[in-house]
C-alpha positions in Angstrom: -35.7 21.2 -123.9 -32.4 23.0 -123.8 -31.0 24.8 -120.7 -32.1 28.4 -120.1 -28.5 29.7 -120.8 -25.5 28.3 -122.4 -22.9 26.2 -119.9 -20.3 28.5 -121.0 -20.5 32.2 -119.2 -17.9 33.7 -121.8 -20.2 32.4 -124.7 -23.4 33.8 -123.2 -21.5 37.2 -122.7 -20.3 37.2 -126.4 -23.7 36.4 -127.5 -25.3 38.9 -125.6 -23.0 41.6 -127.1 -23.5 40.3 -130.7 -27.1 40.6 -130.2 -27.0 44.2 -128.7 -24.7 45.4 -131.4 -26.6 43.6 -134.4 -29.9 44.7 -133.1 -28.8 48.7 -132.7 -27.3 48.3 -136.1 -30.5 47.0 -137.7 -32.4 49.6 -136.0 -30.2 52.4 -137.1 -30.2 51.1 -140.9 -34.1 50.9 -140.8 -34.4 54.5 -139.2 -31.8 56.3 -141.4 -31.9 54.4 -144.3 -35.8 53.6 -144.7 -36.6 55.1 -147.7 -33.4 56.4 -149.1 -32.4 53.1 -150.8 -35.5 53.6 -153.1 -34.0 56.9 -154.4 -30.5 55.1 -155.2 -32.0 52.5 -157.1 -33.8 55.0 -159.3 -30.4 56.9 -159.9 -28.6 53.8 -160.3 -27.6 54.7 -164.0 -25.6 57.8 -162.6 -22.4 55.8 -161.7 -20.9 52.8 -159.9 -21.0 54.5 -156.6 -24.7 53.9 -156.1 -24.2 50.1 -156.7 -21.7 50.3 -154.0 -23.8 52.1 -151.7 -26.5 49.6 -152.1 -24.1 46.6 -152.0 -22.8 48.2 -148.6 -26.6 48.7 -147.2 -27.2 44.9 -148.1 -23.9 43.6 -146.5 -24.7 45.6 -143.2 -28.2 44.1 -143.1 -27.1 40.7 -143.4 -24.3 41.2 -140.9 -26.8 42.7 -138.4 -29.3 39.6 -139.0 -26.6 37.2 -138.7 -25.2 38.8 -135.8 -28.8 38.7 -134.1 -29.2 35.1 -135.1 -26.1 34.2 -133.3 -26.7 36.3 -130.3 -30.1 34.7 -130.0 -28.7 31.2 -130.3 -26.2 31.3 -127.7 -27.4 33.9 -125.3 -29.9 33.1 -122.0 -33.5 32.9 -122.9 -34.5 35.4 -120.4 -32.3 38.0 -122.1 -34.1 37.5 -125.5 -37.5 38.8 -123.5 -35.3 41.6 -121.9 -34.1 42.8 -125.3 -37.6 42.5 -127.0 -38.8 44.8 -124.1 -36.3 47.2 -124.7 -37.0 47.7 -128.2 -40.8 48.2 -127.7 -40.4 52.0 -126.8 -38.3 52.4 -130.2 -40.9 50.9 -132.5 -41.7 52.3 -135.9 -42.2 51.0 -139.4 -40.0 51.8 -142.6 -39.4 50.1 -145.8 -35.7 49.0 -146.1 -34.3 48.1 -149.6 -36.7 45.3 -151.2 -37.7 43.9 -147.9 -41.1 44.7 -146.3 -42.2 47.5 -144.4 -41.4 46.1 -140.8 -40.3 47.5 -137.8 -36.8 46.4 -136.3 -38.8 44.7 -133.4 -40.6 42.6 -136.1 -37.3 41.6 -137.5 -35.8 40.7 -134.3 -39.0 38.6 -133.1 -38.8 36.7 -136.4 -35.2 36.1 -136.3 -35.7 34.9 -132.5 -38.5 32.4 -133.9 -35.9 31.1 -136.4 -33.1 30.9 -133.6 -35.7 29.2 -131.3 -36.3 26.6 -133.9 -32.9 25.9 -134.4 -32.2 25.8 -130.7 -35.2 23.9 -129.4 -35.7 21.7 -132.5 -39.5 21.6 -133.9 -40.3 18.6 -131.5 -39.1 20.4 -128.2 -40.6 23.7 -129.4 -44.0 22.2 -130.2 -44.3 20.3 -126.8 -43.1 23.5 -124.8 -45.8 25.6 -126.3 -48.4 23.0 -125.9 -47.7 23.0 -122.4 -47.6 26.8 -122.1 -51.0 27.4 -123.8 -53.1 24.1 -123.4 -54.8 22.5 -126.1 -57.9 24.6 -126.3 -55.6 27.9 -126.7 -53.6 26.4 -129.3 -56.6 25.3 -131.3 -58.5 28.8 -131.2 -55.1 30.6 -132.0 -54.2 28.2 -134.8 -57.6 28.2 -136.2 -57.5 31.9 -136.2 -54.3 32.4 -138.0 -55.4 29.9 -140.5 -58.9 31.6 -140.9 -57.0 35.0 -141.2 -54.9 33.3 -144.2 -57.9 32.0 -146.1 -60.4 34.9 -145.9 -58.3 37.5 -147.9 -58.2 34.9 -150.8 -61.9 35.5 -151.2 -62.3 39.0 -150.0 -58.9 40.4 -150.9 -56.9 42.3 -148.5 -53.8 41.2 -146.4 -53.4 38.8 -143.4 -50.0 40.7 -142.4 -51.9 42.6 -139.4 -53.1 39.1 -138.1 -49.9 37.5 -138.5 -48.5 39.9 -136.0 -50.2 38.2 -133.2 -47.4 35.4 -133.5 -45.3 37.9 -132.0 -47.6 38.0 -129.0 -47.8 34.0 -128.9 -44.0 34.0 -129.3 -43.4 36.3 -126.2 -46.1 34.7 -124.1 -44.9 31.3 -124.7 -40.9 32.4 -123.9 -41.9 34.4 -120.6 -43.9 31.4 -119.4 -41.1 29.2 -120.0 -38.3 31.3 -118.3 -40.6 32.2 -115.3 -41.3 28.5 -114.9 -37.8 27.7 -114.3 -36.4 30.8 -113.0 -38.2 32.1 -110.0 -36.0 35.3 -109.9 -37.1 36.2 -113.6 -40.0 38.1 -112.4 -38.0 40.5 -110.4 -35.5 41.1 -112.8 -38.4 41.7 -115.3 -39.9 44.3 -112.9 -36.5 45.9 -112.5 -36.2 46.3 -116.5 -39.9 47.8 -116.8 -39.1 50.2 -114.0 -36.0 51.7 -115.9 -37.9 51.5 -119.1 -40.8 53.7 -117.7 -38.8 56.1 -116.0 -36.9 56.6 -119.5 -39.9 56.9 -121.4 -41.3 59.3 -118.7 -38.2 61.3 -118.8 -38.3 61.9 -122.3 -41.9 62.9 -122.3 -41.3 65.4 -119.4 -38.6 67.1 -121.5 -41.1 67.4 -124.4 -43.5 69.0 -122.2 -41.2 71.4 -120.9 -40.5 72.5 -124.6 -44.3 72.6 -125.2 -46.4 72.7 -122.3 -49.3 71.0 -123.5 -50.4 67.3 -122.9 -50.4 66.6 -126.7 -46.6 67.2 -126.5 -46.3 64.0 -124.2 -45.4 61.6 -126.9 -42.3 59.9 -126.3 -41.1 58.0 -129.2 -44.5 56.8 -130.1 -45.8 59.8 -131.8 -49.1 60.0 -130.0 -49.9 61.1 -126.3 -52.4 58.3 -126.0 -49.8 55.5 -126.6 -47.4 57.2 -124.5 -49.8 57.0 -121.4 -50.9 53.5 -122.4 -47.0 52.6 -122.2 -46.7 54.1 -118.7 -49.9 52.3 -117.6 -48.1 49.1 -118.3 -44.9 50.2 -116.3 -46.1 51.9 -113.3 -47.6 48.7 -111.5 -44.1 47.1 -111.5 -42.5 50.3 -110.2 -44.8 50.3 -107.4 -43.6 46.9 -106.3 -41.4 47.3 -103.0 -39.8 43.9 -103.5 -38.0 44.9 -106.3 -34.8 46.3 -104.6 -33.9 45.1 -101.0 -31.4 48.0 -100.3 -33.1 50.9 -98.8 -31.2 53.5 -101.2 -32.3 51.4 -104.1 -35.9 51.4 -102.9 -36.0 55.1 -102.4 -34.9 55.4 -105.8 -37.8 53.1 -107.1 -40.2 55.3 -105.1 -38.9 58.3 -106.9 -39.3 56.9 -110.2 -42.8 55.7 -109.3 -43.9 59.4 -108.0 -42.2 61.2 -111.0 -43.4 58.7 -113.6 -47.0 58.9 -112.2 -46.8 62.8 -112.4 -45.9 62.5 -116.2 -48.7 59.9 -116.6 -51.2 62.4 -115.1 -49.9 65.3 -117.1 -50.3 63.4 -120.4 -54.1 63.5 -119.9 -54.7 60.2 -121.4 -58.3 59.3 -120.0 -58.1 55.4 -121.6 -54.9 54.9 -119.9 -56.2 56.4 -116.4 -59.5 54.2 -116.7 -57.5 51.2 -117.4 -54.9 51.7 -114.7 -57.5 52.6 -112.1 -59.7 49.6 -113.0 -56.5 47.3 -112.8 -55.8 48.6 -109.2 -59.2 48.3 -108.0 -59.8 44.7 -109.3 -56.5 43.4 -107.8 -56.9 45.5 -104.3 -60.2 43.7 -103.9 -58.7 40.2 -104.1 -55.2 40.9 -102.6 -55.5 43.8 -100.4 -53.5 42.6 -97.6 -50.7 41.4 -100.3 -50.4 45.0 -101.7 -51.0 47.2 -99.0 -49.5 45.5 -96.0 -50.3 47.1 -92.5 -48.5 50.5 -92.6 -49.1 51.4 -96.4 -53.0 52.4 -96.4 -52.1 55.9 -95.1 -49.5 56.6 -97.5 -51.7 55.1 -100.2 -54.5 57.5 -99.2 -52.1 60.6 -99.2 -50.7 59.8 -102.6 -54.2 59.2 -104.1 -55.2 62.6 -102.7 -52.1 64.3 -104.4 -52.9 62.5 -107.5 -56.3 63.7 -107.5 -55.3 67.4 -107.0 -52.8 67.1 -109.8 -55.3 65.5 -111.8 -57.9 68.2 -111.4 -55.4 70.7 -112.5 -54.3 68.9 -115.6 -58.2 68.4 -116.7 -58.4 72.2 -116.3 -55.9 73.1 -118.9 -57.1 74.0 -122.2 -57.3 70.7 -123.8 -60.4 71.0 -126.2 -62.3 68.2 -124.5 -63.9 67.8 -121.2 -63.3 64.9 -118.7 -66.6 63.2 -119.5 -66.3 63.9 -123.2 -66.8 60.8 -125.6 -64.2 62.0 -128.0 -66.3 60.6 -130.7 -66.5 57.1 -129.4 -70.3 57.0 -130.0 -69.4 57.8 -133.8 -67.1 54.8 -133.9 -69.7 52.4 -132.5 -72.3 53.5 -134.8 -70.0 52.7 -137.9 -69.0 49.8 -136.5 -72.5 48.5 -136.0 -73.3 49.4 -139.7 -70.2 47.4 -140.9 -71.2 44.5 -138.7 -75.1 44.5 -139.7 -73.4 44.4 -143.4 -71.0 41.8 -142.8 -71.6 39.8 -139.8 -69.7 36.5 -140.2 -66.4 37.3 -142.1 -66.5 41.2 -141.6 -64.6 43.5 -144.0 -61.7 40.9 -144.0 -57.9 41.5 -142.8 -56.3 44.5 -144.3 -59.7 45.8 -146.0 -60.3 48.6 -143.4 -58.5 51.2 -145.0 -60.1 50.9 -148.6 -63.6 50.1 -147.5 -64.4 52.0 -144.2 -65.5 55.2 -145.8 -68.3 53.6 -147.5 -70.0 53.2 -144.0 -69.3 56.8 -143.0 -72.2 59.4 -142.4 -72.0 62.4 -144.3 -70.8 64.3 -141.1 -68.2 61.5 -140.3 -66.8 62.1 -144.0 -65.8 65.8 -143.0 -63.2 64.4 -140.8 -62.1 61.4 -142.8 -58.6 62.1 -144.1 -56.3 60.2 -146.1 -52.4 60.0 -146.1 -50.0 60.2 -149.1 -50.4 56.4 -149.5 -54.3 56.5 -149.7 -54.6 55.4 -145.9 -57.1 57.0 -143.1 -55.4 59.2 -140.8 -56.4 61.0 -138.0 -59.4 60.1 -136.0 -60.5 57.4 -138.5 -57.3 55.5 -138.6 -59.2 52.8 -136.7 -62.4 52.6 -134.5 -60.7 53.2 -131.2 -61.7 49.8 -129.8 -59.7 46.7 -130.3 -62.7 44.3 -129.8 -64.9 46.1 -132.0 -62.1 46.5 -134.8 -61.4 42.9 -134.6 -65.2 42.1 -134.8 -65.7 44.3 -138.0 -62.2 43.0 -139.6 -62.8 39.2 -139.0 -66.6 39.0 -138.5 -68.3 36.7 -135.8 -66.1 33.6 -136.8 -62.6 35.3 -136.7 -63.4 37.5 -133.6 -64.8 34.5 -131.7 -61.5 32.5 -132.6 -59.1 35.1 -131.5 -61.1 36.1 -128.6 -61.3 32.5 -127.3 -57.4 32.2 -127.7 -56.8 35.5 -125.7 -59.3 34.6 -123.1 -57.5 31.2 -122.4 -54.3 33.0 -121.9 -55.7 35.6 -119.8 -57.6 32.5 -117.8 -54.2 31.2 -117.0 -53.0 34.5 -116.0 -55.9 35.2 -113.7 -55.5 31.6 -112.1 -52.0 32.3 -111.5 -52.6 35.4 -109.8 -55.5 33.9 -107.5 -53.8 30.7 -106.6 -50.2 31.4 -106.5 -48.7 32.2 -103.1 -48.0 36.3 -102.9 -44.9 35.7 -100.7 -43.5 33.3 -103.4 -44.6 35.4 -106.4 -44.8 38.7 -105.1 -44.6 40.3 -108.5 -48.0 38.8 -110.0 -50.3 40.8 -108.2 -48.3 44.0 -109.7 -48.1 42.4 -113.5 -51.8 41.5 -113.1 -52.7 45.2 -112.6 -50.8 45.9 -116.1 -52.6 43.2 -117.7 -55.8 44.2 -116.6 -55.0 48.0 -117.7 -54.3 46.7 -120.9 -57.4 44.9 -121.3 -59.9 47.6 -120.1 -57.9 50.5 -122.1 -58.4 48.7 -125.5 -62.2 49.0 -124.8 -61.8 52.8 -125.7 -58.7 52.7 -127.9 -56.2 50.2 -129.6 -53.2 50.0 -127.7 -51.8 46.7 -129.1 -49.9 48.6 -131.7 -46.2 49.5 -131.2 -45.8 45.9 -130.2 -47.5 46.5 -127.0 -49.1 43.3 -127.5 -45.7 41.6 -126.9 -45.3 43.5 -123.8 -48.7 42.2 -122.9 -47.7 38.8 -124.1 -44.6 38.7 -121.6 -46.7 39.8 -118.6 -49.4 37.2 -119.2 -46.6 34.3 -119.6 -44.8 35.4 -116.4 -48.0 35.3 -114.3 -49.4 32.0 -116.0 -46.2 30.2 -115.4 -47.2 29.4 -111.7 -50.1 27.0 -113.0 -50.1 24.2 -115.3 -52.5 24.8 -118.4 -53.7 21.0 -118.2 -56.6 22.4 -116.2 -57.5 24.3 -119.2 -57.7 21.2 -121.1 -59.8 19.0 -118.7 
């Protein structure tokens, strides 16, 4: 395997610069010119200027891709992970020129895979991922991906949504590889998550000041529930006192935690509240002394009381829904039940939900069923608001079992690392485990693997799982 970073510091810094500039340029091209080139192509007969514009866009796109590849090939591998996490809050999806409708992060991760193949070589990459996952997890994931490719051949649809889990697997393997050889990586990762969480919370508060209602807290995600889901992944790392040893920086971290927590409560994301509370309770049960210490229970109690008071105020705002309302979740379960009974083994098939789900809705459900300009469901029926149910009706028992088996093998390694690793040597494991559990619990009442949160989740899983060997999964 190659070293974690190039031997030349100058080359590493140069590669990081190329990687940042190329990624920002690609993001800008996809954001600003996502739809415009199609109008250029339609009006190409009006003069040579349109040819020049189109050629320039292709040159800029190729230049950004080349810069990103060079940056990945020569920059430290830990920097790959940090860059990917920085682009998660900037996620969106636009078509560009004749390229697929992919987000900048999809392109960046795909280029990083190509750079990884060139840098690790196929044999080294295969061996490293076999060590990272174990045989059982690899079998489950490979079988799931092959199944997702074959089913659309008979049922129609597209395997694109399933293939996006490759990004999760890639980030999981990278994080595990880095964390295994660099014990300082979890601390640096926690600091980055702390900064990103505070930045997203600050943007959300500005949106709330402009329009004082919880639905305005969206960040760049476009939905307040995704906004709260992102903060639920960041808040545990912000609570780690080990992030900074300098008293001034530690006070700043405490301020960021308090500020982000207040914004998190203002967003009124009950699924994220449930996930984060569940994660904290589980981890506190197993590692109470490591998280609380001797002097922190009183502070924790006062903080919880303050958050409870603020939570009551938030719930009492005009929201159009009560704290315990099901938000139509029972209707989604009933529809999922109808689909499963109709197609128990293979489901609707990958990519067929949008075109077939209306056939399983009741008359009352159809009243809220709306299609966008591209003929896709929007609003409440964009999905069934439960990741596990969605995978079941999409892939059936066969595909969902393969997916769930692969995911649980990765989660098992993370849980094993959390339970067996020394908290003094790996202090961030407990805090990352809270975020992992928050993600898994929140997905029971919503789907938060969108906006590339699955890659964020993969980084956390791989970092915690790096403290154990996967061979115990194989045995």
